[in-house]
mmCIF file of the N, C-alpha and C atoms, coordinates in Angstrom:
data_MODEL
# 
_entry.id   MODEL 
# 
loop_
_atom_site.group_PDB 
_atom_site.id 
_atom_site.type_symbol 
_atom_site.label_atom_id 
_atom_site.label_alt_id 
_atom_site.label_comp_id 
_atom_site.label_asym_id 
_atom_site.label_entity_id 
_atom_site.label_seq_id 
_atom_site.pdbx_PDB_ins_code 
_atom_site.Cartn_x 
_atom_site.Cartn_y 
_atom_site.Cartn_z 
_atom_site.occupancy 
_atom_site.B_iso_or_equiv 
_atom_site.pdbx_formal_charge 
_atom_site.auth_seq_id 
_atom_site.auth_comp_id 
_atom_site.auth_asym_id 
_atom_site.auth_atom_id 
_atom_site.pdbx_PDB_model_num 
ATOM 1   N N  . MET A 1 1  ? -4.794  -36.519 5.297   1.00 0.00 ? 1  MET A N  1 
ATOM 2   C CA . MET A 1 1  ? -4.259  -35.303 5.100   1.00 0.00 ? 1  MET A CA 1 
ATOM 3   C C  . MET A 1 1  ? -4.822  -34.516 4.275   1.00 0.00 ? 1  MET A C  1 
ATOM 4   N N  . ALA A 1 2  ? -5.510  -33.094 4.633   1.00 0.00 ? 2  ALA A N  1 
ATOM 5   C CA . ALA A 1 2  ? -6.222  -32.206 4.142   1.00 0.00 ? 2  ALA A CA 1 
ATOM 6   C C  . ALA A 1 2  ? -5.749  -31.479 2.798   1.00 0.00 ? 2  ALA A C  1 
ATOM 7   N N  . THR A 1 3  ? -6.386  -31.390 1.794   1.00 0.00 ? 3  THR A N  1 
ATOM 8   C CA . THR A 1 3  ? -5.550  -30.545 0.366   1.00 0.00 ? 3  THR A CA 1 
ATOM 9   C C  . THR A 1 3  ? -6.181  -29.407 0.807   1.00 0.00 ? 3  THR A C  1 
ATOM 10  N N  . VAL A 1 4  ? -5.105  -28.287 0.084   1.00 0.00 ? 4  VAL A N  1 
ATOM 11  C CA . VAL A 1 4  ? -5.763  -26.917 0.195   1.00 0.00 ? 4  VAL A CA 1 
ATOM 12  C C  . VAL A 1 4  ? -5.490  -26.558 -1.159  1.00 0.00 ? 4  VAL A C  1 
ATOM 13  N N  . SER A 1 5  ? -6.567  -25.563 -1.656  1.00 0.00 ? 5  SER A N  1 
ATOM 14  C CA . SER A 1 5  ? -6.729  -25.159 -2.845  1.00 0.00 ? 5  SER A CA 1 
ATOM 15  C C  . SER A 1 5  ? -6.241  -23.757 -3.133  1.00 0.00 ? 5  SER A C  1 
ATOM 16  N N  . VAL A 1 6  ? -5.749  -23.910 -4.083  1.00 0.00 ? 6  VAL A N  1 
ATOM 17  C CA . VAL A 1 6  ? -4.621  -22.271 -4.463  1.00 0.00 ? 6  VAL A CA 1 
ATOM 18  C C  . VAL A 1 6  ? -5.748  -21.565 -5.274  1.00 0.00 ? 6  VAL A C  1 
ATOM 19  N N  . SER A 1 7  ? -6.092  -20.471 -4.977  1.00 0.00 ? 7  SER A N  1 
ATOM 20  C CA . SER A 1 7  ? -7.050  -19.516 -6.210  1.00 0.00 ? 7  SER A CA 1 
ATOM 21  C C  . SER A 1 7  ? -6.072  -19.379 -7.344  1.00 0.00 ? 7  SER A C  1 
ATOM 22  N N  . ALA A 1 8  ? -6.632  -19.606 -8.249  1.00 0.00 ? 8  ALA A N  1 
ATOM 23  C CA . ALA A 1 8  ? -5.853  -19.244 -9.671  1.00 0.00 ? 8  ALA A CA 1 
ATOM 24  C C  . ALA A 1 8  ? -5.910  -17.783 -10.227 1.00 0.00 ? 8  ALA A C  1 
ATOM 25  N N  . VAL A 1 9  ? -6.644  -16.517 -9.436  1.00 0.00 ? 9  VAL A N  1 
ATOM 26  C CA . VAL A 1 9  ? -6.485  -15.273 -9.528  1.00 0.00 ? 9  VAL A CA 1 
ATOM 27  C C  . VAL A 1 9  ? -5.049  -14.912 -9.075  1.00 0.00 ? 9  VAL A C  1 
ATOM 28  N N  . PRO A 1 10 ? -4.527  -14.290 -10.123 1.00 0.00 ? 10 PRO A N  1 
ATOM 29  C CA . PRO A 1 10 ? -3.107  -13.686 -9.725  1.00 0.00 ? 10 PRO A CA 1 
ATOM 30  C C  . PRO A 1 10 ? -3.159  -12.562 -8.635  1.00 0.00 ? 10 PRO A C  1 
ATOM 31  N N  . VAL A 1 11 ? -2.391  -12.448 -7.684  1.00 0.00 ? 11 VAL A N  1 
ATOM 32  C CA . VAL A 1 11 ? -2.316  -11.642 -6.590  1.00 0.00 ? 11 VAL A CA 1 
ATOM 33  C C  . VAL A 1 11 ? -1.473  -10.348 -6.852  1.00 0.00 ? 11 VAL A C  1 
ATOM 34  N N  . GLU A 1 12 ? -1.935  -9.649  -6.659  1.00 0.00 ? 12 GLU A N  1 
ATOM 35  C CA . GLU A 1 12 ? -0.994  -8.436  -7.027  1.00 0.00 ? 12 GLU A CA 1 
ATOM 36  C C  . GLU A 1 12 ? -0.151  -8.439  -5.826  1.00 0.00 ? 12 GLU A C  1 
ATOM 37  N N  . GLY A 1 13 ? 1.281   -7.904  -5.994  1.00 0.00 ? 13 GLY A N  1 
ATOM 38  C CA . GLY A 1 13 ? 2.549   -7.746  -5.177  1.00 0.00 ? 13 GLY A CA 1 
ATOM 39  C C  . GLY A 1 13 ? 2.093   -6.404  -4.492  1.00 0.00 ? 13 GLY A C  1 
ATOM 40  N N  . LEU A 1 14 ? 2.861   -6.283  -3.237  1.00 0.00 ? 14 LEU A N  1 
ATOM 41  C CA . LEU A 1 14 ? 2.925   -5.294  -2.451  1.00 0.00 ? 14 LEU A CA 1 
ATOM 42  C C  . LEU A 1 14 ? 3.722   -4.296  -3.088  1.00 0.00 ? 14 LEU A C  1 
ATOM 43  N N  . TRP A 1 15 ? 3.285   -3.035  -2.669  1.00 0.00 ? 15 TRP A N  1 
ATOM 44  C CA . TRP A 1 15 ? 4.026   -1.667  -3.015  1.00 0.00 ? 15 TRP A CA 1 
ATOM 45  C C  . TRP A 1 15 ? 4.796   -1.329  -2.279  1.00 0.00 ? 15 TRP A C  1 
ATOM 46  N N  . THR A 1 16 ? 6.131   -0.710  -2.792  1.00 0.00 ? 16 THR A N  1 
ATOM 47  C CA . THR A 1 16 ? 7.244   -0.086  -1.788  1.00 0.00 ? 16 THR A CA 1 
ATOM 48  C C  . THR A 1 16 ? 6.563   1.196   -1.893  1.00 0.00 ? 16 THR A C  1 
ATOM 49  N N  . ILE A 1 17 ? 7.461   2.075   -0.719  1.00 0.00 ? 17 ILE A N  1 
ATOM 50  C CA . ILE A 1 17 ? 7.145   3.441   -0.828  1.00 0.00 ? 17 ILE A CA 1 
ATOM 51  C C  . ILE A 1 17 ? 7.478   4.352   -1.916  1.00 0.00 ? 17 ILE A C  1 
ATOM 52  N N  . ASP A 1 18 ? 8.456   3.669   -2.577  1.00 0.00 ? 18 ASP A N  1 
ATOM 53  C CA . ASP A 1 18 ? 9.055   4.603   -4.132  1.00 0.00 ? 18 ASP A CA 1 
ATOM 54  C C  . ASP A 1 18 ? 7.679   4.136   -5.372  1.00 0.00 ? 18 ASP A C  1 
ATOM 55  N N  . GLU A 1 19 ? 6.969   3.041   -5.234  1.00 0.00 ? 19 GLU A N  1 
ATOM 56  C CA . GLU A 1 19 ? 5.983   2.820   -6.196  1.00 0.00 ? 19 GLU A CA 1 
ATOM 57  C C  . GLU A 1 19 ? 4.800   3.605   -5.509  1.00 0.00 ? 19 GLU A C  1 
ATOM 58  N N  . VAL A 1 20 ? 4.596   3.642   -4.181  1.00 0.00 ? 20 VAL A N  1 
ATOM 59  C CA . VAL A 1 20 ? 3.267   4.286   -4.245  1.00 0.00 ? 20 VAL A CA 1 
ATOM 60  C C  . VAL A 1 20 ? 3.628   6.085   -4.351  1.00 0.00 ? 20 VAL A C  1 
ATOM 61  N N  . SER A 1 21 ? 4.628   6.745   -4.186  1.00 0.00 ? 21 SER A N  1 
ATOM 62  C CA . SER A 1 21 ? 5.165   7.845   -4.756  1.00 0.00 ? 21 SER A CA 1 
ATOM 63  C C  . SER A 1 21 ? 4.817   8.300   -5.824  1.00 0.00 ? 21 SER A C  1 
ATOM 64  N N  . ALA A 1 22 ? 5.371   7.068   -6.665  1.00 0.00 ? 22 ALA A N  1 
ATOM 65  C CA . ALA A 1 22 ? 5.111   7.212   -8.158  1.00 0.00 ? 22 ALA A CA 1 
ATOM 66  C C  . ALA A 1 22 ? 3.686   7.177   -8.388  1.00 0.00 ? 22 ALA A C  1 
ATOM 67  N N  . PHE A 1 23 ? 2.892   6.473   -8.044  1.00 0.00 ? 23 PHE A N  1 
ATOM 68  C CA . PHE A 1 23 ? 1.406   5.989   -8.216  1.00 0.00 ? 23 PHE A CA 1 
ATOM 69  C C  . PHE A 1 23 ? 0.623   7.496   -7.892  1.00 0.00 ? 23 PHE A C  1 
ATOM 70  N N  . LEU A 1 24 ? 0.990   8.233   -6.784  1.00 0.00 ? 24 LEU A N  1 
ATOM 71  C CA . LEU A 1 24 ? 0.304   9.212   -6.250  1.00 0.00 ? 24 LEU A CA 1 
ATOM 72  C C  . LEU A 1 24 ? 0.999   10.384  -6.843  1.00 0.00 ? 24 LEU A C  1 
ATOM 73  N N  . GLN A 1 25 ? 2.468   10.522  -7.343  1.00 0.00 ? 25 GLN A N  1 
ATOM 74  C CA . GLN A 1 25 ? 3.152   11.702  -7.665  1.00 0.00 ? 25 GLN A CA 1 
ATOM 75  C C  . GLN A 1 25 ? 3.180   12.582  -6.812  1.00 0.00 ? 25 GLN A C  1 
ATOM 76  N N  . ILE A 1 26 ? 3.682   12.248  -5.833  1.00 0.00 ? 26 ILE A N  1 
ATOM 77  C CA . ILE A 1 26 ? 3.896   13.037  -4.583  1.00 0.00 ? 26 ILE A CA 1 
ATOM 78  C C  . ILE A 1 26 ? 5.539   12.493  -4.170  1.00 0.00 ? 26 ILE A C  1 
ATOM 79  N N  . PRO A 1 27 ? 6.121   13.388  -3.498  1.00 0.00 ? 27 PRO A N  1 
ATOM 80  C CA . PRO A 1 27 ? 7.615   13.002  -2.865  1.00 0.00 ? 27 PRO A CA 1 
ATOM 81  C C  . PRO A 1 27 ? 7.245   11.697  -1.828  1.00 0.00 ? 27 PRO A C  1 
ATOM 82  N N  . THR A 1 28 ? 8.342   10.902  -1.594  1.00 0.00 ? 28 THR A N  1 
ATOM 83  C CA . THR A 1 28 ? 8.365   9.825   -0.844  1.00 0.00 ? 28 THR A CA 1 
ATOM 84  C C  . THR A 1 28 ? 8.281   10.596  0.747   1.00 0.00 ? 28 THR A C  1 
ATOM 85  N N  . ALA A 1 29 ? 8.938   11.939  0.963   1.00 0.00 ? 29 ALA A N  1 
ATOM 86  C CA . ALA A 1 29 ? 8.821   12.644  2.050   1.00 0.00 ? 29 ALA A CA 1 
ATOM 87  C C  . ALA A 1 29 ? 7.342   12.746  2.595   1.00 0.00 ? 29 ALA A C  1 
ATOM 88  N N  . THR A 1 30 ? 6.554   13.126  1.551   1.00 0.00 ? 30 THR A N  1 
ATOM 89  C CA . THR A 1 30 ? 5.043   13.535  2.013   1.00 0.00 ? 30 THR A CA 1 
ATOM 90  C C  . THR A 1 30 ? 4.530   12.069  2.569   1.00 0.00 ? 30 THR A C  1 
ATOM 91  N N  . LEU A 1 31 ? 4.877   10.963  2.078   1.00 0.00 ? 31 LEU A N  1 
ATOM 92  C CA . LEU A 1 31 ? 4.276   9.557   2.622   1.00 0.00 ? 31 LEU A CA 1 
ATOM 93  C C  . LEU A 1 31 ? 4.464   9.576   3.902   1.00 0.00 ? 31 LEU A C  1 
ATOM 94  N N  . TYR A 1 32 ? 6.131   9.634   4.471   1.00 0.00 ? 32 TYR A N  1 
ATOM 95  C CA . TYR A 1 32 ? 6.528   9.679   5.572   1.00 0.00 ? 32 TYR A CA 1 
ATOM 96  C C  . TYR A 1 32 ? 5.841   10.597  6.447   1.00 0.00 ? 32 TYR A C  1 
ATOM 97  N N  . GLN A 1 33 ? 5.498   11.464  6.159   1.00 0.00 ? 33 GLN A N  1 
ATOM 98  C CA . GLN A 1 33 ? 4.890   12.412  6.946   1.00 0.00 ? 33 GLN A CA 1 
ATOM 99  C C  . GLN A 1 33 ? 3.364   12.178  7.647   1.00 0.00 ? 33 GLN A C  1 
ATOM 100 N N  . TRP A 1 34 ? 2.859   11.909  6.361   1.00 0.00 ? 34 TRP A N  1 
ATOM 101 C CA . TRP A 1 34 ? 1.238   11.197  6.337   1.00 0.00 ? 34 TRP A CA 1 
ATOM 102 C C  . TRP A 1 34 ? 1.123   10.076  7.314   1.00 0.00 ? 34 TRP A C  1 
ATOM 103 N N  . ARG A 1 35 ? 2.411   9.108   7.297   1.00 0.00 ? 35 ARG A N  1 
ATOM 104 C CA . ARG A 1 35 ? 2.132   7.995   7.942   1.00 0.00 ? 35 ARG A CA 1 
ATOM 105 C C  . ARG A 1 35 ? 2.323   8.549   9.611   1.00 0.00 ? 35 ARG A C  1 
ATOM 106 N N  . HIS A 1 36 ? 3.239   9.527   9.621   1.00 0.00 ? 36 HIS A N  1 
ATOM 107 C CA . HIS A 1 36 ? 3.436   10.000  10.840  1.00 0.00 ? 36 HIS A CA 1 
ATOM 108 C C  . HIS A 1 36 ? 2.590   10.554  11.902  1.00 0.00 ? 36 HIS A C  1 
ATOM 109 N N  . ARG A 1 37 ? 1.465   11.090  10.741  1.00 0.00 ? 37 ARG A N  1 
ATOM 110 C CA . ARG A 1 37 ? 0.588   11.944  11.163  1.00 0.00 ? 37 ARG A CA 1 
ATOM 111 C C  . ARG A 1 37 ? -1.121  11.190  11.301  1.00 0.00 ? 37 ARG A C  1 
ATOM 112 N N  . ARG A 1 38 ? -0.718  9.981   10.593  1.00 0.00 ? 38 ARG A N  1 
ATOM 113 C CA . ARG A 1 38 ? -1.725  8.624   10.535  1.00 0.00 ? 38 ARG A CA 1 
ATOM 114 C C  . ARG A 1 38 ? -2.898  9.578   9.501   1.00 0.00 ? 38 ARG A C  1 
ATOM 115 N N  . VAL A 1 39 ? -2.492  10.148  8.703   1.00 0.00 ? 39 VAL A N  1 
ATOM 116 C CA . VAL A 1 39 ? -3.833  10.768  7.681   1.00 0.00 ? 39 VAL A CA 1 
ATOM 117 C C  . VAL A 1 39 ? -3.692  9.869   6.190   1.00 0.00 ? 39 VAL A C  1 
ATOM 118 N N  . GLY A 1 40 ? -2.555  9.201   5.737   1.00 0.00 ? 40 GLY A N  1 
ATOM 119 C CA . GLY A 1 40 ? -2.106  8.698   4.441   1.00 0.00 ? 40 GLY A CA 1 
ATOM 120 C C  . GLY A 1 40 ? -2.796  7.328   4.306   1.00 0.00 ? 40 GLY A C  1 
ATOM 121 N N  . PRO A 1 41 ? -2.633  6.713   2.779   1.00 0.00 ? 41 PRO A N  1 
ATOM 122 C CA . PRO A 1 41 ? -2.787  5.516   2.662   1.00 0.00 ? 41 PRO A CA 1 
ATOM 123 C C  . PRO A 1 41 ? -2.262  4.564   3.844   1.00 0.00 ? 41 PRO A C  1 
ATOM 124 N N  . PRO A 1 42 ? -2.770  3.415   4.135   1.00 0.00 ? 42 PRO A N  1 
ATOM 125 C CA . PRO A 1 42 ? -2.452  2.437   5.332   1.00 0.00 ? 42 PRO A CA 1 
ATOM 126 C C  . PRO A 1 42 ? -1.320  1.633   4.783   1.00 0.00 ? 42 PRO A C  1 
ATOM 127 N N  . ALA A 1 43 ? -0.186  1.643   5.533   1.00 0.00 ? 43 ALA A N  1 
ATOM 128 C CA . ALA A 1 43 ? 0.874   1.021   5.312   1.00 0.00 ? 43 ALA A CA 1 
ATOM 129 C C  . ALA A 1 43 ? 1.517   0.137   6.605   1.00 0.00 ? 43 ALA A C  1 
ATOM 130 N N  . PHE A 1 44 ? 2.073   -0.851  6.018   1.00 0.00 ? 44 PHE A N  1 
ATOM 131 C CA . PHE A 1 44 ? 2.400   -1.628  7.347   1.00 0.00 ? 44 PHE A CA 1 
ATOM 132 C C  . PHE A 1 44 ? 4.021   -2.443  6.908   1.00 0.00 ? 44 PHE A C  1 
ATOM 133 N N  . LYS A 1 45 ? 4.487   -2.458  8.175   1.00 0.00 ? 45 LYS A N  1 
ATOM 134 C CA . LYS A 1 45 ? 6.105   -3.077  8.101   1.00 0.00 ? 45 LYS A CA 1 
ATOM 135 C C  . LYS A 1 45 ? 6.356   -4.330  7.896   1.00 0.00 ? 45 LYS A C  1 
ATOM 136 N N  . VAL A 1 46 ? 7.237   -4.873  7.238   1.00 0.00 ? 46 VAL A N  1 
ATOM 137 C CA . VAL A 1 46 ? 7.847   -5.878  6.676   1.00 0.00 ? 46 VAL A CA 1 
ATOM 138 C C  . VAL A 1 46 ? 9.054   -5.811  6.746   1.00 0.00 ? 46 VAL A C  1 
ATOM 139 N N  . GLY A 1 47 ? 9.468   -6.187  8.083   1.00 0.00 ? 47 GLY A N  1 
ATOM 140 C CA . GLY A 1 47 ? 10.879  -6.452  8.733   1.00 0.00 ? 47 GLY A CA 1 
ATOM 141 C C  . GLY A 1 47 ? 11.108  -4.694  8.915   1.00 0.00 ? 47 GLY A C  1 
ATOM 142 N N  . ARG A 1 48 ? 12.108  -4.140  8.335   1.00 0.00 ? 48 ARG A N  1 
ATOM 143 C CA . ARG A 1 48 ? 12.309  -2.669  8.527   1.00 0.00 ? 48 ARG A CA 1 
ATOM 144 C C  . ARG A 1 48 ? 11.618  -2.022  7.306   1.00 0.00 ? 48 ARG A C  1 
ATOM 145 N N  . HIS A 1 49 ? 10.683  -2.506  6.113   1.00 0.00 ? 49 HIS A N  1 
ATOM 146 C CA . HIS A 1 49 ? 10.499  -1.774  5.377   1.00 0.00 ? 49 HIS A CA 1 
ATOM 147 C C  . HIS A 1 49 ? 8.922   -1.470  5.115   1.00 0.00 ? 49 HIS A C  1 
ATOM 148 N N  . LEU A 1 50 ? 8.527   -0.708  4.727   1.00 0.00 ? 50 LEU A N  1 
ATOM 149 C CA . LEU A 1 50 ? 7.453   0.024   4.428   1.00 0.00 ? 50 LEU A CA 1 
ATOM 150 C C  . LEU A 1 50 ? 6.549   -0.858  3.391   1.00 0.00 ? 50 LEU A C  1 
ATOM 151 N N  . ARG A 1 51 ? 5.427   -1.221  3.651   1.00 0.00 ? 51 ARG A N  1 
ATOM 152 C CA . ARG A 1 51 ? 4.949   -2.072  2.163   1.00 0.00 ? 51 ARG A CA 1 
ATOM 153 C C  . ARG A 1 51 ? 3.205   -1.354  2.278   1.00 0.00 ? 51 ARG A C  1 
ATOM 154 N N  . TYR A 1 52 ? 2.892   -0.969  1.012   1.00 0.00 ? 52 TYR A N  1 
ATOM 155 C CA . TYR A 1 52 ? 1.240   -0.894  0.862   1.00 0.00 ? 52 TYR A CA 1 
ATOM 156 C C  . TYR A 1 52 ? 0.698   -2.041  0.017   1.00 0.00 ? 52 TYR A C  1 
ATOM 157 N N  . ASP A 1 53 ? -0.569  -2.143  0.715   1.00 0.00 ? 53 ASP A N  1 
ATOM 158 C CA . ASP A 1 53 ? -1.625  -3.070  -0.682  1.00 0.00 ? 53 ASP A CA 1 
ATOM 159 C C  . ASP A 1 53 ? -2.102  -2.069  -1.491  1.00 0.00 ? 53 ASP A C  1 
ATOM 160 N N  . PRO A 1 54 ? -1.853  -2.562  -2.721  1.00 0.00 ? 54 PRO A N  1 
ATOM 161 C CA . PRO A 1 54 ? -2.458  -1.624  -4.016  1.00 0.00 ? 54 PRO A CA 1 
ATOM 162 C C  . PRO A 1 54 ? -3.948  -1.342  -3.775  1.00 0.00 ? 54 PRO A C  1 
ATOM 163 N N  . ALA A 1 55 ? -4.378  -2.125  -3.604  1.00 0.00 ? 55 ALA A N  1 
ATOM 164 C CA . ALA A 1 55 ? -5.998  -2.348  -3.438  1.00 0.00 ? 55 ALA A CA 1 
ATOM 165 C C  . ALA A 1 55 ? -6.334  -1.181  -2.203  1.00 0.00 ? 55 ALA A C  1 
ATOM 166 N N  . ALA A 1 56 ? -6.002  -0.821  -1.274  1.00 0.00 ? 56 ALA A N  1 
ATOM 167 C CA . ALA A 1 56 ? -6.046  -0.240  -0.276  1.00 0.00 ? 56 ALA A CA 1 
ATOM 168 C C  . ALA A 1 56 ? -5.371  1.076   -0.480  1.00 0.00 ? 56 ALA A C  1 
ATOM 169 N N  . VAL A 1 57 ? -4.533  1.366   -1.387  1.00 0.00 ? 57 VAL A N  1 
ATOM 170 C CA . VAL A 1 57 ? -4.060  2.435   -1.669  1.00 0.00 ? 57 VAL A CA 1 
ATOM 171 C C  . VAL A 1 57 ? -4.971  3.405   -2.247  1.00 0.00 ? 57 VAL A C  1 
ATOM 172 N N  . ARG A 1 58 ? -5.407  2.341   -3.526  1.00 0.00 ? 58 ARG A N  1 
ATOM 173 C CA . ARG A 1 58 ? -6.473  2.958   -4.492  1.00 0.00 ? 58 ARG A CA 1 
ATOM 174 C C  . ARG A 1 58 ? -7.650  3.182   -3.844  1.00 0.00 ? 58 ARG A C  1 
ATOM 175 N N  . ALA A 1 59 ? -8.325  2.421   -2.580  1.00 0.00 ? 59 ALA A N  1 
ATOM 176 C CA . ALA A 1 59 ? -9.420  2.455   -1.996  1.00 0.00 ? 59 ALA A CA 1 
ATOM 177 C C  . ALA A 1 59 ? -9.502  4.008   -1.368  1.00 0.00 ? 59 ALA A C  1 
ATOM 178 N N  . TRP A 1 60 ? -7.852  3.882   -0.643  1.00 0.00 ? 60 TRP A N  1 
ATOM 179 C CA . TRP A 1 60 ? -7.745  5.702   0.375   1.00 0.00 ? 60 TRP A CA 1 
ATOM 180 C C  . TRP A 1 60 ? -7.948  6.816   -0.884  1.00 0.00 ? 60 TRP A C  1 
ATOM 181 N N  . LEU A 1 61 ? -7.475  6.564   -1.740  1.00 0.00 ? 61 LEU A N  1 
ATOM 182 C CA . LEU A 1 61 ? -7.248  7.624   -2.768  1.00 0.00 ? 61 LEU A CA 1 
ATOM 183 C C  . LEU A 1 61 ? -8.903  7.918   -3.420  1.00 0.00 ? 61 LEU A C  1 
ATOM 184 N N  . ALA A 1 62 ? -9.558  6.542   -3.499  1.00 0.00 ? 62 ALA A N  1 
ATOM 185 C CA . ALA A 1 62 ? -11.134 7.014   -3.735  1.00 0.00 ? 62 ALA A CA 1 
ATOM 186 C C  . ALA A 1 62 ? -12.046 7.515   -2.988  1.00 0.00 ? 62 ALA A C  1 
ATOM 187 N N  . SER A 1 63 ? -11.734 7.472   -1.594  1.00 0.00 ? 63 SER A N  1 
ATOM 188 C CA . SER A 1 63 ? -12.277 7.986   -0.427  1.00 0.00 ? 63 SER A CA 1 
ATOM 189 C C  . SER A 1 63 ? -11.860 9.217   -0.073  1.00 0.00 ? 63 SER A C  1 
ATOM 190 N N  . ALA A 1 64 ? -10.548 9.942   -0.562  1.00 0.00 ? 64 ALA A N  1 
ATOM 191 C CA . ALA A 1 64 ? -10.174 10.994  0.078   1.00 0.00 ? 64 ALA A CA 1 
ATOM 192 C C  . ALA A 1 64 ? -11.049 12.129  -0.461  1.00 0.00 ? 64 ALA A C  1 
ATOM 193 N N  . GLU A 1 65 ? -11.154 13.283  0.288   1.00 0.00 ? 65 GLU A N  1 
ATOM 194 C CA . GLU A 1 65 ? -11.782 14.267  -0.147  1.00 0.00 ? 65 GLU A CA 1 
ATOM 195 C C  . GLU A 1 65 ? -10.812 15.340  -1.029  1.00 0.00 ? 65 GLU A C  1 
ATOM 196 N N  . VAL A 1 66 ? -11.302 15.438  -1.941  1.00 0.00 ? 66 VAL A N  1 
ATOM 197 C CA . VAL A 1 66 ? -10.424 16.258  -3.041  1.00 0.00 ? 66 VAL A CA 1 
ATOM 198 C C  . VAL A 1 66 ? -10.944 17.922  -2.793  1.00 0.00 ? 66 VAL A C  1 
# 
């Protein structure tokens, strides 16, 4: 039987749309519009819920033209 090692590095949990909204200081409706137009930070569905990878949100924000 093979052993599997688990990294000791803590993994940051996924963000909800409300958490992304608070982080970016924008309404959740804006995030829904961006997702519909495919211009916002990448999100994926877990069941019926949208989830965001915090690292991907930060990378999107860093690459966004201001």
